[in-house]
N, C-alpha and C positions, 0 to 999 in steps of 0.2 A: 512806787510799788507800795501797798498799803502799810500799817503797820503789822496786823494782824495776817498778811500773806503768809510769813515762816509755819504759822502755825497751820494754816489752810493747807497751804503746801504739803504741811505733816499728814496732816488728818486725809486727806485724798489718794497722794503719794501711796498710801498703804492697801489701797483697795481700790483706784480706778484701773478696768480693765480695759485693753482696745477692745471695741466692738464693731464687728461689720454684721450686716444683716444675716450672713451665714451662722453668726456668735448666736445671735439671736433663735435662730430655727434651732441649733441646737440645746440651748437654753429651755426652750419650750419644746423638746421631744416632734419639732413638724408641728404648723397647727393642723388640731384633727379636723377633720369634714365635720362644716356644719349641717350637714342631711342627718337629721333627727326626727324618730318618729313624734309625731303632736306629742307633749307633755301632759301628762295628768297631776291635779294637785295631789299629794301624799296624804296617805289616812290619817297619820299621826306625824306632828313635829318631829325634826330630829333633833339630836344633843348633842352639844359641842361643848366638852370642857366643865361639864355642870350647868350650860347655859341652853333652856329651852328655847329654840328657835320658831317666835312662834307673835305672831302682832299683838299689841298690846294696847288698851284704851287707857290714856293718860288720866290720872288721879287732877283733882283740882290744887293749884297753891304749887305746881314743883319751882320750885324756886330758882333753877339756875342751872345751865348745861350739866355742873358739877352733880346736881340731884339725879336730872335725866340720866346721865350718864349709870350712875352706880344703879338705879333702881333697876333699868331700861336699858337693857345692855342692845336691843334690836330697836328702841326707841319708841315711839307711839304717838296716837293719835287721836283725836275724839271718837271716830268712827272706827277705830282701829282697822284698819283695812289698809294694809299695804305689803308690801316684801320685806319678812323680818330678814332674812338671810340677806340682803343688799345691807340692809339699813347694820348687820352685826358686822360685817365687812368694814364697813363704812366708819364705824366707834369704835374699830381696835386703836390700839396705841402702841405699832410697830416695836422692839426691841432691836437689837444691837447686827446690823446684817453682817455676813463672814465676804461678802463679796459682792460688789455691785455689777451688772453691765449695762450699758448704756443703749437707748432705744432711737433710734433717726427715725426718718419720715417713713422709708422703705418698712423699717420694722411693723408702724403702725397701719400701714399697709396690710403685712401679712395680717396681724390682727381682725383687723376690718375683716378681710375677705375668709376666715377662720370662724368668725361670730356666730353660733347659732340660730338660723333664723328665726325661728319662735322664740327666742329668749325674751323674757320681757312680757310675753303675753301670760295675762292671769298670775303676775307676783309668782313666776317658777326662778326664781335666780339657783335655789337650792338643786333642782330638778338636774342643771349642767354643772353644779360645781364640781366634780369630780374632771370633765374634760376642759372648763375652765382653768383649775387647775393644775391641769399640765400643759397650758397655755401660757402659765406663768401668772396668772391670778393667786395673790396673796402673799406673791414677792416684791421684794425691793429693787427697784430698776430705775435708775437716772438717766435724765435727759438732757441734751445742752440746744437750748434755741433764743429766742427772742421774747421778751416779755411784751404781747402786745395792748392787753385791757387786764384789766384787774375789777371787783365787786363785791359786794358785803348779799350773801343770799337771801332769799325771806324766810319767811317758817317752813319747818322740813321737819316731816314725820321723824326724821335721823336724830333731829334736837328736842324731838318734845313739843315740836310745833312752837317751841319759844323762839321769841327776837333779842335782838341786842338793845342796851340800854342807847339813846340818839349820842351818836359821833363815839359809841364805843364798839359794838357790836360784837359783842363778846360771847353772846350764845350762839351764835350763826358760822359758817362756813365763810371764807373766803374764797372766792373762784375766780379763777386765774388764767388766761387763756395764754398761751405758748403757741408762737408758731417758725416754722424753720427757713421763712424765708425772708434775708433780711432787706430786699427793696421794700417788703411790705411796711416795715417801720416808718415810712415817711407819711406811711397814713394816720400812723397814732395817734388818739383825740388827747394832749397834754392837759389839756384844760380841763376834762371830764372822763376819765380814763375808764368810765364804768357804762358810758355811749361807743363803742367801737365802730367805724365804721362795719357792715357787712362784710365786706372780703375778707379783714382781719377776722372776725367772727370764725366765717365756715372757710378759714385756711390756719383755725385754732388746736391743738389740742387742749381738754382742759387737764389743771392739776390743782388742789383742795386741798387749804390751811385749815382742819374742824376747830373747834373750840377746844374737846381734848386734847390734842396733844401740842396746841398752842401753852395750853394753861401747863402741861406737864415738860413742854422745855421753855419758853421763854417770850411772856404772853407781853412783856414790853417791847421786844426787840421785833416781833410778827403782827406789826399791824398795815391798815392798808396807808398809811400814811410814810411808814417807811421801806415800801414800793415804790415809791414815787421814782426815788433816784433809780433805777430799775428799769424804769418804764422804756419802751424802745432799746435796748441795749442785752447783750447778749447774759444768758442767765444758765446756769447749770443750778438742777433739780434732782433730789433723790425722795423717793416715796413710794408707798406701795400700791402695786398695780393691780385695777380694779376696771370690770368693765359696769359702769352707771345702766345698768340694760333698764330702765325704766325709760330712757330717751333712747330704744333701742326702734325707732321708726321714723318714715322719710321727715315726717315737719320739724325734727328737733337732726336725725344723722346724715349729716352730706355724705357718708359709704353709702346711705341707700339712695340718698334723693339723688346723686350725681352732681348736686349743687344747681340742679335743676327747680327744684321747690323755696320756700322760704327758711331752708334748713340753716343752722347756727352754731354747727359745730362736725370739726373734720373727724372724728373718732367718738364714740362710745367709752372707746379706754382711758382710762386714766391714772395719774398718781396720787393714789386719796387714800389717807392722809399722807400730806406733804413731810419729809423728817428731815431736810436739808434745803436751804433757799441761799444761791449764792447771786450774783451779779460781776458781770467785766466793766469796768467803769466807759474803756476805749473801744469795747470788743475786739481788743486783741488777743483774748487768751484762747487756749486750744484747752479740748478734755480733761488735762493733766498738769496744766500750769499750776503757777502759785499765786497769782494775782487776783486770784477771785474773792470776792468782800462779802461777808454774809450781811444781809438785807439787819436794817438796826444798829451795825456796828457789834455785835456781840457775838458768842461765840457758835462754833458749828453743832449743829444735834448730833448726840452721840448714835444714835440710829443712822446717821449715815457711814461711821466708823466701821473698819472691816478693815480685812487684809485681801491683795488682790487675785482676784480667777474668777470663777462661775458666780453666778445669779445664786444669792440666798437663796436655802433650801428651805427655811421656817415655811410650815406651812400654814395656811390662813386658817384662823381658828385657834392658832398655837398660846395667844398672849392670856395672860390673869384678866378676866373682868368678874364682874360682880353680876348676880342670880337677880333675876327681873321681878318685880311685887306684883300684885294682881291678878287677877282673872283676865283672861281673854271671852268674851263674845261675839260669837257673829254679828259683823258686819258690812254695809255696802262698801265697797273697796273705795278709797280716798290716798293717791297718790301724795308724797311728799313734793310738794312744790319751791322749787328753787326761782329765781329771779328773774330763770330765763325762763320759756313756757315748756 
């Protein structure tokens, strides 16, 4: 057992709650119907905790992700055309959770079936924010699965279209594929984890480590290199549930394509940002066991701590964040592009 296992067991023992799909349904008040009228753009942007949720055009010479986060809570791009509410959620830094429920593959199937059909058309995430919140978006959940692959993303509007320094990637997200089928770990590309076989991509749910949260927690422990020992092994992850609506199309979302197209993800529902990441070296760990190892050998993120029970009821947008600067001008939409299409 690792030297830090007693601390790990203490941390998770306080908040791990047994979860079955029924418990998830109760936590989500059952997934609402995805039948909605065709949404229309809001006449005026919404305001959350003093932050105006609107797209921003990037000013020149944004120094790094910290300057981006402080000045552009909804991110920015050169064209200023993207989904600002989606980016706002991605850039939150969640506070401590009071209880964590764990999602299994059937839970993601439930989320997939309840996803509004028109979500993602016309930068309309905010149109569905209440429905998505009822489904769990903005709350912290956990999952136990297997690490299939990982990579850094490219420039994205959520990170002000910045890229990281060579070899560090401190200004971009880490895009991590987690699957539930242990037999598929035989296909893991150990030599190049960022180039997984299609079968691994299509059976992965995505979790993302954001530069904002990595910096707040432990940037020296949460690195791509430190994910290597966990590759192909069982992992236990906690993070904010979020639906990445810009990928709600058959070319990306296998829940729509039924794996017949060149889709590359099992679901558009993610844990984003990740607030705790651990792995099990011999894959024998159960959800509540004490043998989990934090990546990098560091301590566990405080956002993962809490008492056992239901899912955290902290609503999306409750975290403190700086207001944006500058004005927004109408521009042609330009989606924040990750490493995946």
